[in-house]
NUDO-717275 format. One line per 3 residues: their letters; for each residue z, y, x of N, C-alpha, C, O, CB. Coordinates in pm, whole numbers. Each point is the difference from the previous one (the first is absolute). Glycine has a CB too. Layout:
// NUDO-717275
a = Z,Y,X,Z,Y,X,Z,Y,X,Z,Y,X,Z,Y,X ~ ... $
This chain:
// NUDO-717275
mdk = 1971,2092,2429,-86,-142,42,-102,56,122,-49,112,10,43,-242,-287 ~ -7,39,348,-108,44,117,-111,-65,-9,12,-106,-62,140,150,213 ~ -327,-6,-88,-66,-42,-18,-14,-137,-46,-39,-34,-112,20,205,222 $
qsy = 61,-263,6,-19,-113,-16,40,-91,-75,-36,-117,-6,4,182,148 ~ 140,16,-223,70,-130,-104,-78,16,-142,50,-32,-108,229,38,215 ~ -402,46,-91,-76,29,-155,-50,-157,31,17,-86,-86,-119,403,29 $
ffp = 43,-348,177,-93,-129,28,119,-112,5,-43,-92,70,-179,214,89 ~ 304,-139,-188,107,-102,-12,-4,-54,-128,-6,74,-98,143,30,252 ~ -133,-241,-166,-42,-47,-158,67,6,-98,-37,36,-111,-58,-158,189 $
vvw = 229,79,-37,108,34,-66,-25,154,-87,-7,-13,-122,150,-140,320 ~ -154,278,-151,-30,110,-48,-67,-16,-140,37,32,-113,-45,50,348 ~ -127,-155,-175,-106,32,-128,21,-121,-103,-32,11,-119,-169,114,276 $
grf = 255,-235,-105,87,-99,-78,97,84,-110,-22,3,-122,25,-178,346 ~ 77,225,-175,83,74,-112,-49,65,-96,34,-15,-117,90,36,254 ~ -270,114,-70,-62,51,-95,-53,-41,-91,-9,54,-110,5,35,228 $
lyn = -52,-222,-73,-96,-92,-115,82,-62,-105,-43,-43,-108,-123,-28,283 ~ 303,71,-129,113,-86,-136,19,102,-77,-8,-13,-122,163,-157,240 ~ -125,302,-52,69,113,-77,-140,20,-95,12,-35,-117,189,169,321 $
aam = -345,-75,-156,-66,28,-120,-78,-118,-87,-81,43,-83,67,175,207 ~ 30,-366,-115,-26,-86,-40,137,-43,-97,-29,-29,-117,-157,-1,320 ~ 260,26,-184,131,-38,-51,133,49,-33,89,-59,-62,-198,-53,152 $
glg = 108,239,-35,105,85,-12,103,-71,76,108,-14,-57,-175,118,-161 ~ 58,-138,303,109,-48,113,87,-129,-102,119,-34,2,-76,328,162 ~ -143,-336,-235,51,-144,-83,81,33,-136,28,-88,-82,5,-43,322 $
yrp = 5,283,-254,56,42,-122,-95,38,-126,22,22,-119,152,51,280 ~ -309,-77,-66,-70,41,-121,-159,-44,-20,-106,60,-12,275,135,29 ~ -121,-351,-12,-110,-112,38,-135,51,-95,-113,-43,25,309,-190,24 $
frl = -169,329,-158,-159,12,-98,-64,62,40,-109,1,-58,154,-17,-112 ~ -29,124,307,-88,68,46,-115,-91,15,-115,43,5,273,114,91 ~ -132,-268,-89,-110,-89,99,-96,-18,-155,-75,-98,5,251,-80,252 $
vww = -182,248,-375,-88,-35,-88,-109,89,70,-108,-56,18,257,-9,-244 ~ -137,194,268,-83,115,26,-110,-75,136,-123,4,4,348,226,-89 ~ -144,-284,170,-84,-75,89,-46,-126,-54,-63,-49,94,176,149,80 $
vlt = -119,-183,-273,-26,-86,-37,-152,58,-49,-107,-38,47,363,-75,-77 ~ -241,203,-63,-106,87,-89,-129,48,72,-118,12,-31,318,74,-93 ~ -119,-63,241,-100,71,101,-93,-87,109,-98,35,65,281,147,-87 $
iil = -109,-311,14,-90,-99,78,-72,-90,-85,-102,-67,18,252,71,161 ~ -68,12,-283,-145,-56,-110,-135,74,-34,-115,-44,-12,300,-45,-104 ~ -136,209,105,-121,127,-1,-40,2,123,-120,27,4,204,128,-167 $
gft = -38,-170,267,-92,-14,116,-117,-152,-7,-122,13,1,354,131,148 ~ -182,-239,-153,-69,-115,0,-79,5,-102,-93,-81,7,243,-33,95 ~ -148,194,-215,-66,-1,-117,-127,81,24,-104,-44,-49,318,15,-88 $
iwy = -219,146,209,-104,106,55,-68,-98,92,-123,-4,-4,257,251,-5 ~ -69,-329,94,-106,-82,115,-78,-92,-83,-121,-19,-2,282,12,215 ~ -42,-61,-300,-95,-105,-70,-162,36,-98,-95,-73,-28,366,-31,20 $
llr = -232,287,-29,-101,55,-74,-86,45,116,-113,-24,-44,246,90,-176 ~ -144,-29,309,-69,59,135,-84,-136,34,-123,1,-7,332,189,113 ~ -154,-280,-77,-70,-128,92,-23,-145,-62,-56,-93,59,175,207,131 $
ike = -67,-117,-315,-32,-164,-51,13,7,-141,39,-110,-39,60,-23,237 ~ -114,209,-288,-28,58,-129,-51,-151,-108,49,-61,-95,-135,348,229 ~ -57,-299,-40,-88,-69,-50,55,-172,-26,-27,-81,-88,-147,276,210 $
qin = 265,-201,3,29,-132,36,146,-36,-145,18,-101,-67,-108,137,417 ~ 171,102,-347,100,-19,-83,-26,-32,-147,76,-69,-68,22,205,226 ~ -252,-58,-218,-39,21,-114,-71,-116,-4,-17,-33,-117,27,270,93 $
ryf = -76,-341,126,-26,-174,-46,123,-74,2,-1,-86,-88,-226,68,195 ~ 325,19,-43,95,-52,11,70,-13,-137,51,-107,-32,-64,177,263 ~ 16,22,-299,44,4,-139,-46,-34,-113,58,-3,-108,8,124,196 $
ykd = -221,-158,-49,-74,-75,-83,-42,-125,30,-77,-53,-81,24,237,23 ~ 91,-256,173,-51,-101,54,43,-110,-83,-56,-108,16,45,209,201 ~ 75,-92,-280,18,-117,-133,-107,6,-112,-82,-79,-46,338,98,71 $
ekk = -214,129,-53,-70,32,-80,-175,-34,-32,-61,-40,-99,269,180,148 ~ -233,-116,39,-161,-16,81,-56,-137,-73,-96,-21,-74,163,127,356 ~ 58,-206,-216,-56,-108,-13,-16,-67,-181,-69,-95,-38,171,78,322 $
ell = -17,102,-360,20,-37,-140,-152,96,-48,-79,-29,-90,413,-11,62 ~ -337,118,88,-117,102,-59,-132,-76,10,-80,-13,-93,198,240,174 ~ -137,-288,76,-150,-64,45,-4,-117,-98,-106,-47,-41,94,105,317 $
tar = 110,-93,-305,-18,-144,-110,-32,27,-160,-50,-79,-79,240,-42,234 ~ -139,270,-180,-4,22,-138,-136,54,-20,-68,-12,-102,317,51,71 ~ -285,27,150,-131,114,1,19,117,-101,-98,40,-63,-74,-233,116 $
kkr = 328,266,-77,-17,149,-70,-48,54,100,43,-19,113,130,51,-270 ~ -279,51,127,-39,121,31,118,156,26,14,72,99,-228,-217,-240 ~ 283,150,2,79,87,-23,70,-15,112,-17,89,82,9,-77,-310 $
slk = 88,-105,260,110,7,61,-42,45,190,60,64,86,60,-265,-314 ~ -252,126,224,-26,28,184,-31,147,12,11,66,103,-134,-307,-34 ~ 81,285,-194,0,159,44,149,32,58,-1,91,83,-183,-12,-285 $
rtg = 286,-124,181,115,88,5,21,-36,169,46,87,74,74,-94,-366 ~ -153,-106,336,-3,7,140,-59,40,111,29,-11,119,33,-94,-209 ~ -213,190,-10,-51,41,86,22,97,111,14,-25,119,-99,-59,-275 $
sph = 87,250,70,77,103,94,117,54,-50,-26,101,-65,-169,-40,149 ~ 319,-88,-79,114,62,-67,16,159,52,-25,47,111,148,-298,-129 ~ -75,313,-97,30,145,33,79,22,138,19,-101,67,-11,141,-324 $
svd = 30,63,296,82,7,94,139,37,-32,68,33,97,-257,6,16 ~ 226,-38,-190,156,13,-98,35,-125,-10,116,-27,30,-155,215,-187 ~ -51,-296,111,6,-164,-12,32,-46,187,97,-62,44,-325,32,-309 $
lfi = 137,73,323,43,-52,130,105,24,45,57,-84,71,-226,86,-29 ~ 228,129,-72,116,80,73,123,-105,-74,96,-38,68,-209,348,-41 ~ 97,-346,-157,129,-72,-60,-14,-170,87,88,-61,60,-89,223,-361 $
kcf = -125,-196,279,-17,-163,77,56,32,148,8,-102,68,-258,0,-202 ~ 286,210,194,-5,31,151,153,-14,23,55,-65,90,-276,240,-67 ~ 290,-89,-140,154,19,-33,84,-132,-12,101,-40,57,-169,249,-184 $
yfs = -24,-267,17,47,-111,-44,-32,-152,122,39,-116,-2,-81,261,-274 ~ -30,-80,354,-4,-126,86,83,28,122,33,-103,58,-267,32,-138 ~ 261,143,114,111,53,86,186,4,-39,101,-17,68,-338,159,-13 $
tmi = 213,-115,-179,125,-24,-63,65,-146,23,109,-32,46,-196,202,-214 ~ -9,-236,124,15,-153,-7,8,-74,143,58,-108,15,-194,123,-238 ~ 66,64,335,-5,-69,144,156,27,-15,86,-87,-4,-346,136,171 $
fft = 278,73,-173,162,70,104,104,-55,-91,108,-17,55,-179,290,50 ~ 64,-309,-243,101,-54,-50,42,-142,-3,114,-39,-25,-162,215,-69 ~ -81,-266,131,-9,-155,-11,94,-38,101,-22,55,108,-222,-84,-182 $
lrl = 348,-53,72,63,-105,97,-87,-125,63,24,-43,113,177,104,-255 ~ -309,-116,52,-112,-131,87,-132,83,-39,-42,45,-106,170,-340,62 ~ -160,295,135,-149,30,41,-91,-160,-69,19,-120,16,61,302,268 $
kkd = -178,-98,-363,-66,-173,-43,-151,36,78,-74,93,31,199,-177,-342 ~ -110,-68,318,-154,-38,113,-110,49,-53,-85,-18,88,146,-200,-11 ~ -133,291,-205,-79,-2,-50,-30,176,27,-105,48,-43,159,-298,-110 $
llt = 38,331,222,-3,120,18,-35,-11,189,-54,89,65,240,-5,-322 ~ -152,-177,295,-22,-3,159,-167,-93,46,-55,-2,110,384,-6,-81 ~ -369,-51,-145,-145,-53,-28,-101,88,-61,-120,-23,14,225,-177,-41 $
ffd = -63,294,-36,-84,90,-81,-53,124,121,-104,54,-36,260,-109,-230 ~ -113,94,368,12,82,43,-31,-48,149,11,-117,37,127,219,-232 ~ -185,20,289,-92,-47,124,148,33,69,98,36,-64,-420,29,50 $
kke = 315,-89,197,64,-5,60,113,139,30,122,-12,5,-309,-176,38 ~ 124,295,-29,37,151,-2,86,44,-89,110,51,25,-300,-15,45 ~ 113,-68,-235,65,16,-123,148,-73,-20,100,54,-46,-347,-31,-36 $
qwv = 233,-204,144,124,-61,12,76,82,76,107,-14,-59,-185,-196,35 ~ 100,281,105,73,23,108,67,113,-75,116,26,32,-258,-113,184 ~ 66,179,-342,83,108,-17,52,-30,-138,64,89,-55,-188,80,209 $
vvg = 108,-278,-215,62,-86,-132,83,-63,80,89,-44,-73,-271,-2,-105 ~ 202,22,272,160,-97,77,100,110,46,120,-28,2,-260,-195,130 ~ 92,354,-91,37,123,52,115,70,-110,118,35,1,-374,-14,132 $
ewl = 124,-23,-240,132,22,-103,114,-40,-63,108,56,-20,-241,-2,14 ~ 59,-232,-40,122,-68,2,98,-19,107,104,-46,-46,-229,-38,-93 ~ 128,99,244,109,-13,90,73,134,5,119,6,32,-239,-185,101 $
vgi = 50,283,-162,89,155,-47,59,-2,-140,67,92,-46,-234,56,180 ~ 141,-241,-187,85,-1,-135,101,-132,19,113,-6,-50,-323,119,-120 ~ 163,-191,232,136,-104,35,107,90,102,122,-12,1,-291,-246,-1 $
liy = 107,328,65,142,76,116,33,113,-133,116,39,15,-222,-38,334 ~ 83,22,-394,47,118,-83,114,-63,-78,115,44,-8,-349,86,-15 ~ 166,-281,-55,161,-26,-59,84,-40,69,115,25,-35,-178,-73,-128 $
isf = 45,-19,274,91,-20,85,84,89,59,109,-37,43,-237,-102,-29 ~ 77,293,-3,54,63,26,96,89,-94,100,63,35,-265,-121,118 ~ 111,46,-273,37,32,-90,169,-57,-46,90,82,-20,-367,-54,-4 $
ltf = 299,-178,13,93,-55,26,82,-46,87,93,-81,-3,-187,86,-116 ~ 42,61,200,103,-12,147,41,110,66,87,-1,87,-191,-181,-36 ~ 39,283,-91,71,140,48,57,128,-71,31,116,28,-171,-189,115 $
sks = 136,-38,-280,114,93,-112,127,-3,-5,47,-106,-42,-184,85,-86 ~ 238,132,168,149,-58,10,39,-25,-131,-63,-10,-104,133,130,302 ~ 57,-128,-168,99,-112,-86,28,124,-98,33,-61,-102,106,-152,293 $
gsi = -131,376,-230,23,74,-61,-129,101,-54,11,114,-45,213,-174,161 ~ -355,-25,-94,-59,71,-42,-52,-1,-160,63,-71,-79,-82,72,323 ~ -79,65,-283,-78,-8,-135,-23,-140,-78,10,-27,-119,-124,222,225 $
lht = 72,-288,28,-43,-131,-65,134,-74,-26,3,-68,-103,-243,51,227 ~ 355,19,-45,98,-67,-60,75,72,-103,70,-77,-67,-65,-40,262 ~ 3,253,-232,28,52,-92,-60,-65,-119,68,-61,-83,-31,242,222 $
lks = -134,-170,-144,-120,-52,-138,16,-171,-6,-17,-49,-111,-212,265,166 ~ 259,-302,48,69,-70,-14,93,-50,-50,-13,-106,-62,-74,157,149 ~ 211,15,-72,71,-26,-60,36,77,-144,105,8,-64,-72,-94,289 $
lfl = -145,131,-244,38,77,-158,-70,-123,-52,52,-38,-105,-59,347,100 ~ -90,-379,44,-69,-59,-87,62,-182,0,-2,-78,-95,-225,292,140 ~ 273,-234,78,34,-120,-1,171,21,-42,40,-58,-101,-255,-35,288 $
g = 291,159,-122,149,-3,-18,62,4,110,123,-2,2,-136,-107,-176 $
């Protein structure tokens, strides 16, 4: 191949299709891409908006705590441990990635820049769903498993 053919979009498309889906015959390679994307967004959430995510998880509970005036529970929302924050950010990233319908309270709770990132991760998740269902070939592992379980 000459030098100019590497800039052709079809070459890069085939490369990505092979790397992500195994040319359709190994669609479960996509699991590694999904884990990488989720961990990437988790790290971004940890670095940028960990306090907002922590407040998001306790937003409904805080109203109940303020009415009940429980000091013990208020300490829990103070400054969480870093492992606890990582688990919350990982859960939040996984929740956004695998959801099909984005909730309104997610968009109203965060600022504009944060909303763009959340919606971006949600769109990437939808694209992964679509690519998995569209690009897996008929002789792939997915159809073998389907015939195994459904007959």
